[in-house]
C-alpha atoms as a printed R data frame, in Angstrom:
    type eleno elety resid chain resno      x       y      z
1   ATOM     1    CA   UNK     A     1 21.702 -17.271 45.823
2   ATOM     2    CA   UNK     A     2 23.313 -18.979 42.707
3   ATOM     3    CA   UNK     A     3 22.516 -22.245 44.308
4   ATOM     4    CA   UNK     A     4 19.099 -21.310 44.976
5   ATOM     5    CA   UNK     A     5 18.522 -20.150 41.650
6   ATOM     6    CA   UNK     A     6 20.324 -23.173 40.096
7   ATOM     7    CA   UNK     A     7 18.176 -25.640 42.162
8   ATOM     8    CA   UNK     A     8 14.978 -23.800 41.210
9   ATOM     9    CA   UNK     A     9 15.786 -23.886 37.342
10  ATOM    10    CA   UNK     A    10 16.648 -27.672 37.580
11  ATOM    11    CA   UNK     A    11 13.628 -28.664 39.882
12  ATOM    12    CA   UNK     A    12 15.970 -29.583 42.721
13  ATOM    13    CA   UNK     A    13 14.240 -28.545 45.940
14  ATOM    14    CA   UNK     A    14 17.220 -29.646 48.102
15  ATOM    15    CA   UNK     A    15 19.526 -27.095 46.192
16  ATOM    16    CA   UNK     A    16 16.980 -24.308 46.103
17  ATOM    17    CA   UNK     A    17 15.969 -24.422 49.913
18  ATOM    18    CA   UNK     A    18 19.509 -25.155 50.718
19  ATOM    19    CA   UNK     A    19 20.866 -22.213 49.010
20  ATOM    20    CA   UNK     A    20 18.736 -19.751 50.650
21  ATOM    21    CA   UNK     A    21 19.314 -21.496 54.137
22  ATOM    22    CA   UNK     A    22 23.059 -21.566 53.619
23  ATOM    23    CA   UNK     A    23 23.029 -17.961 52.797
24  ATOM    24    CA   UNK     A    24 20.833 -17.060 55.669
25  ATOM    25    CA   UNK     A    25 23.181 -18.974 58.190
26  ATOM    26    CA   UNK     A    26 26.165 -17.170 56.743
27  ATOM    27    CA   UNK     A    27 24.435 -13.569 56.800
28  ATOM    28    CA   UNK     A    28 21.114 -13.219 58.354
29  ATOM    29    CA   UNK     A    29 19.264 -10.897 55.789
30  ATOM    30    CA   UNK     A    30 19.332 -13.689 52.929
31  ATOM    31    CA   UNK     A    31 16.878 -15.590 54.900
32  ATOM    32    CA   UNK     A    32 14.255 -12.999 53.992
33  ATOM    33    CA   UNK     A    33 14.679 -14.068 50.475
34  ATOM    34    CA   UNK     A    34 12.741 -17.284 51.271
35  ATOM    35    CA   UNK     A    35  9.740 -15.282 50.486
36  ATOM    36    CA   UNK     A    36 10.723 -16.168 46.933
37  ATOM    37    CA   UNK     A    37  9.777 -19.720 47.560
38  ATOM    38    CA   UNK     A    38  5.966 -18.637 48.040
39  ATOM    39    CA   UNK     A    39  5.776 -16.808 44.820
40  ATOM    40    CA   UNK     A    40  2.628 -17.474 42.762
41  ATOM    41    CA   UNK     A    41  4.303 -20.079 40.142
42  ATOM    42    CA   UNK     A    42  6.831 -21.520 42.453
43  ATOM    43    CA   UNK     A    43  7.226 -25.228 41.857
44  ATOM    44    CA   UNK     A    44  7.793 -27.865 44.702
45  ATOM    45    CA   UNK     A    45  7.096 -25.335 47.119
46  ATOM    46    CA   UNK     A    46  6.812 -27.570 50.082
47  ATOM    47    CA   UNK     A    47  9.876 -29.798 49.713
48  ATOM    48    CA   UNK     A    48 11.991 -26.517 48.995
49  ATOM    49    CA   UNK     A    49 10.691 -25.290 52.264
50  ATOM    50    CA   UNK     A    50 11.110 -28.519 54.146
51  ATOM    51    CA   UNK     A    51 14.916 -28.474 52.869
52  ATOM    52    CA   UNK     A    52 15.504 -24.936 53.807
53  ATOM    53    CA   UNK     A    53 14.076 -25.532 57.259
54  ATOM    54    CA   UNK     A    54 15.997 -28.659 57.723
55  ATOM    55    CA   UNK     A    55 19.203 -26.815 56.950
56  ATOM    56    CA   UNK     A    56 18.449 -24.006 59.157
57  ATOM    57    CA   UNK     A    57 17.552 -26.272 62.264
58  ATOM    58    CA   UNK     A    58 20.786 -28.108 61.603
59  ATOM    59    CA   UNK     A    59 22.818 -24.867 61.566
60  ATOM    60    CA   UNK     A    60 21.206 -23.349 64.643
61  ATOM    61    CA   UNK     A    61 21.403 -26.743 66.368
62  ATOM    62    CA   UNK     A    62 25.360 -26.934 65.596
63  ATOM    63    CA   UNK     A    63 25.642 -23.353 66.818
64  ATOM    64    CA   UNK     A    64 23.868 -24.004 70.072
65  ATOM    65    CA   UNK     A    65 25.946 -27.340 70.484
66  ATOM    66    CA   UNK     A    66 29.175 -25.317 69.923
67  ATOM    67    CA   UNK     A    67 28.404 -21.794 71.614
68  ATOM    68    CA   UNK     A    68 25.501 -22.574 73.951
69  ATOM    69    CA   UNK     A    69 22.312 -20.614 74.423
70  ATOM    70    CA   UNK     A    70 24.291 -17.518 75.872
71  ATOM    71    CA   UNK     A    71 26.517 -17.382 72.809
72  ATOM    72    CA   UNK     A    72 23.630 -17.582 70.235
73  ATOM    73    CA   UNK     A    73 21.390 -15.026 72.218
74  ATOM    74    CA   UNK     A    74 24.464 -12.758 72.397
75  ATOM    75    CA   UNK     A    75 25.017 -13.014 68.537
76  ATOM    76    CA   UNK     A    76 21.266 -12.264 67.910
77  ATOM    77    CA   UNK     A    77 21.487  -9.261 70.118
78  ATOM    78    CA   UNK     A    78 24.617  -8.051 68.541
79  ATOM    79    CA   UNK     A    79 22.942  -8.471 65.016
80  ATOM    80    CA   UNK     A    80 19.856  -6.478 66.042
81  ATOM    81    CA   UNK     A    81 22.061  -3.652 67.622
82  ATOM    82    CA   UNK     A    82 24.116  -3.501 64.326
83  ATOM    83    CA   UNK     A    83 22.023  -0.718 62.752
84  ATOM    84    CA   UNK     A    84 23.309   1.906 65.413
85  ATOM    85    CA   UNK     A    85 26.516   2.529 63.424
86  ATOM    86    CA   UNK     A    86 26.971   6.458 63.542
87  ATOM    87    CA   UNK     A    87 29.245   6.684 60.511
88  ATOM    88    CA   UNK     A    88 27.137   4.349 58.339
89  ATOM    89    CA   UNK     A    89 25.427   5.630 55.152
90  ATOM    90    CA   UNK     A    90 22.154   3.530 54.849
91  ATOM    91    CA   UNK     A    91 21.181   2.311 51.402
92  ATOM    92    CA   UNK     A    92 17.852   1.294 52.454
93  ATOM    93    CA   UNK     A    93 14.225   2.697 52.890
94  ATOM    94    CA   UNK     A    94 15.273   3.179 56.534
95  ATOM    95    CA   UNK     A    95 17.933   5.565 55.357
96  ATOM    96    CA   UNK     A    96 16.330   7.134 52.514
97  ATOM    97    CA   UNK     A    97 14.435   9.921 54.487
98  ATOM    98    CA   UNK     A    98 17.483  10.646 56.686
99  ATOM    99    CA   UNK     A    99 19.514  11.287 53.646
100 ATOM   100    CA   UNK     A   100 17.263  13.781 52.151
101 ATOM   101    CA   UNK     A   101 15.965  15.472 55.635
102 ATOM   102    CA   UNK     A   102 18.124  14.439 58.368
103 ATOM   103    CA   UNK     A   103 21.869  14.610 59.243
104 ATOM   104    CA   UNK     A   104 23.663  11.452 58.082
105 ATOM   105    CA   UNK     A   105 27.399  11.235 57.368
106 ATOM   106    CA   UNK     A   106 28.456  12.012 53.871
107 ATOM   107    CA   UNK     A   107 25.077  13.606 52.833
108 ATOM   108    CA   UNK     A   108 23.697  17.098 53.020
109 ATOM   109    CA   UNK     A   109 20.143  17.368 53.842
110 ATOM   110    CA   UNK     A   110 17.651  19.469 51.653
111 ATOM   111    CA   UNK     A   111 16.073  20.837 54.810
112 ATOM   112    CA   UNK     A   112 16.314  19.434 58.314
113 ATOM   113    CA   UNK     A   113 12.825  17.919 59.275
114 ATOM   114    CA   UNK     A   114 12.527  14.538 61.261
115 ATOM   115    CA   UNK     A   115  8.861  14.351 60.360
116 ATOM   116    CA   UNK     A   116  9.710  14.582 56.540
117 ATOM   117    CA   UNK     A   117 12.580  12.076 56.989
118 ATOM   118    CA   UNK     A   118 10.287   9.414 58.664
119 ATOM   119    CA   UNK     A   119  7.506  10.273 56.100
120 ATOM   120    CA   UNK     A   120  9.995   9.717 53.085
121 ATOM   121    CA   UNK     A   121 11.337   6.569 54.454
122 ATOM   122    CA   UNK     A   122  7.975   5.104 55.029
123 ATOM   123    CA   UNK     A   123  6.804   6.178 51.401
124 ATOM   124    CA   UNK     A   124  9.914   4.619 49.997
125 ATOM   125    CA   UNK     A   125  9.448   1.488 51.928
126 ATOM   126    CA   UNK     A   126  5.864   1.113 50.866
127 ATOM   127    CA   UNK     A   127  7.009   1.484 47.279
128 ATOM   128    CA   UNK     A   128  9.517  -1.290 47.612
129 ATOM   129    CA   UNK     A   129  7.172  -3.631 49.441
130 ATOM   130    CA   UNK     A   130  4.464  -3.034 46.676
131 ATOM   131    CA   UNK     A   131  6.971  -3.765 43.988
132 ATOM   132    CA   UNK     A   132  7.915  -6.884 46.014
133 ATOM   133    CA   UNK     A   133  4.211  -8.137 46.224
134 ATOM   134    CA   UNK     A   134  4.040  -7.745 42.318
135 ATOM   135    CA   UNK     A   135  7.070  -9.700 41.860
136 ATOM   136    CA   UNK     A   136  5.666 -12.603 44.131
137 ATOM   137    CA   UNK     A   137  2.235 -12.440 42.555
138 ATOM   138    CA   UNK     A   138  2.801 -12.045 38.932
139 ATOM   139    CA   UNK     A   139  4.160 -14.919 36.894
140 ATOM   140    CA   UNK     A   140  7.618 -14.307 35.416
141 ATOM   141    CA   UNK     A   141 11.113 -15.737 34.985
142 ATOM   142    CA   UNK     A   142 11.968 -17.377 38.367
143 ATOM   143    CA   UNK     A   143 15.571 -16.396 38.378
144 ATOM   144    CA   UNK     A   144 14.850 -12.714 37.778
145 ATOM   145    CA   UNK     A   145 12.078 -13.080 40.466
146 ATOM   146    CA   UNK     A   146 14.888 -14.359 42.808
147 ATOM   147    CA   UNK     A   147 16.901 -11.326 42.132
148 ATOM   148    CA   UNK     A   148 13.993  -8.873 42.563
149 ATOM   149    CA   UNK     A   149 13.040 -10.364 45.909
150 ATOM   150    CA   UNK     A   150 16.612 -10.176 47.061
151 ATOM   151    CA   UNK     A   151 17.134  -6.676 45.877
152 ATOM   152    CA   UNK     A   152 13.666  -5.787 47.616
153 ATOM   153    CA   UNK     A   153 15.053  -7.395 50.900
154 ATOM   154    CA   UNK     A   154 18.381  -5.359 50.795
155 ATOM   155    CA   UNK     A   155 16.098  -2.226 50.415
156 ATOM   156    CA   UNK     A   156 14.018  -2.803 53.405
157 ATOM   157    CA   UNK     A   157 16.672  -4.037 55.785
158 ATOM   158    CA   UNK     A   158 17.325  -1.483 58.830
159 ATOM   159    CA   UNK     A   159 20.974  -1.656 57.581
160 ATOM   160    CA   UNK     A   160 21.939  -1.774 54.110
161 ATOM   161    CA   UNK     A   161 25.801  -1.077 53.359
162 ATOM   162    CA   UNK     A   162 27.150   0.459 50.335
163 ATOM   163    CA   UNK     A   163 28.757  -3.023 49.665
164 ATOM   164    CA   UNK     A   164 25.235  -4.396 48.988
165 ATOM   165    CA   UNK     A   165 24.993  -2.276 45.886
166 ATOM   166    CA   UNK     A   166 26.674  -5.342 44.078
167 ATOM   167    CA   UNK     A   167 23.445  -7.096 44.233
168 ATOM   168    CA   UNK     A   168 22.155  -4.927 41.474
169 ATOM   169    CA   UNK     A   169 24.684  -6.607 39.046
170 ATOM   170    CA   UNK     A   170 22.914  -9.961 38.564
171 ATOM   171    CA   UNK     A   171 20.105  -8.882 36.118
172 ATOM   172    CA   UNK     A   172 22.824  -7.437 33.744
173 ATOM   173    CA   UNK     A   173 24.669 -10.783 34.009
174 ATOM   174    CA   UNK     A   174 21.475 -12.796 33.593
175 ATOM   175    CA   UNK     A   175 20.661 -10.972 30.626
176 ATOM   176    CA   UNK     A   176 23.820 -11.379 29.038
177 ATOM   177    CA   UNK     A   177 23.753 -15.402 29.956
178 ATOM   178    CA   UNK     A   178 20.260 -15.748 28.385
179 ATOM   179    CA   UNK     A   179 21.304 -14.146 25.159
180 ATOM   180    CA   UNK     A   180 24.371 -16.587 25.142
181 ATOM   181    CA   UNK     A   181 22.289 -19.457 26.007
182 ATOM   182    CA   UNK     A   182 19.942 -18.975 23.096
183 ATOM   183    CA   UNK     A   183 23.166 -18.431 20.648
184 ATOM   184    CA   UNK     A   184 24.835 -21.604 21.930
185 ATOM   185    CA   UNK     A   185 22.074 -24.205 22.698
186 ATOM   186    CA   UNK     A   186 22.972 -26.876 25.107
187 ATOM   187    CA   UNK     A   187 25.614 -24.907 27.184
188 ATOM   188    CA   UNK     A   188 23.655 -25.179 30.372
């Protein structure tokens, strides 16, 4: 993500597209963040998307060459099935309702109601998607839009582990860097 943000700030589509594509090849969910390329004020949209697609095609092609079609299909099936982890606490819209109204490890339901759990998860997911739409449609700081898009993707994943909470740190870091950049002109 850092490479994508840096590439966007420096008007380098190869770095912006490549950063998201490489992240998506390493761990699948960052590929969702490619929505960021389509925000209203995105510059160099087409070259960035073409770079991302080229890197993804090269990555998938090399995986096919190394592991064959059966290996790649088996990996994709394992990724899709990964949300069935019985001891997993979900930090996403998918798990929100179950935490409040269901039975998940490490939580105590307010009341046990599968219908309320489903409705709460859907409502939370809609709030996240609405906020994501606002980020993509309204002009603003591109790096902060990248972070908002990434966090929205984490919140709508079927599986979002506790370790993904570290993704909430960048705005704090970004704010500090922005203040430092203003105090020490020319440092980056």
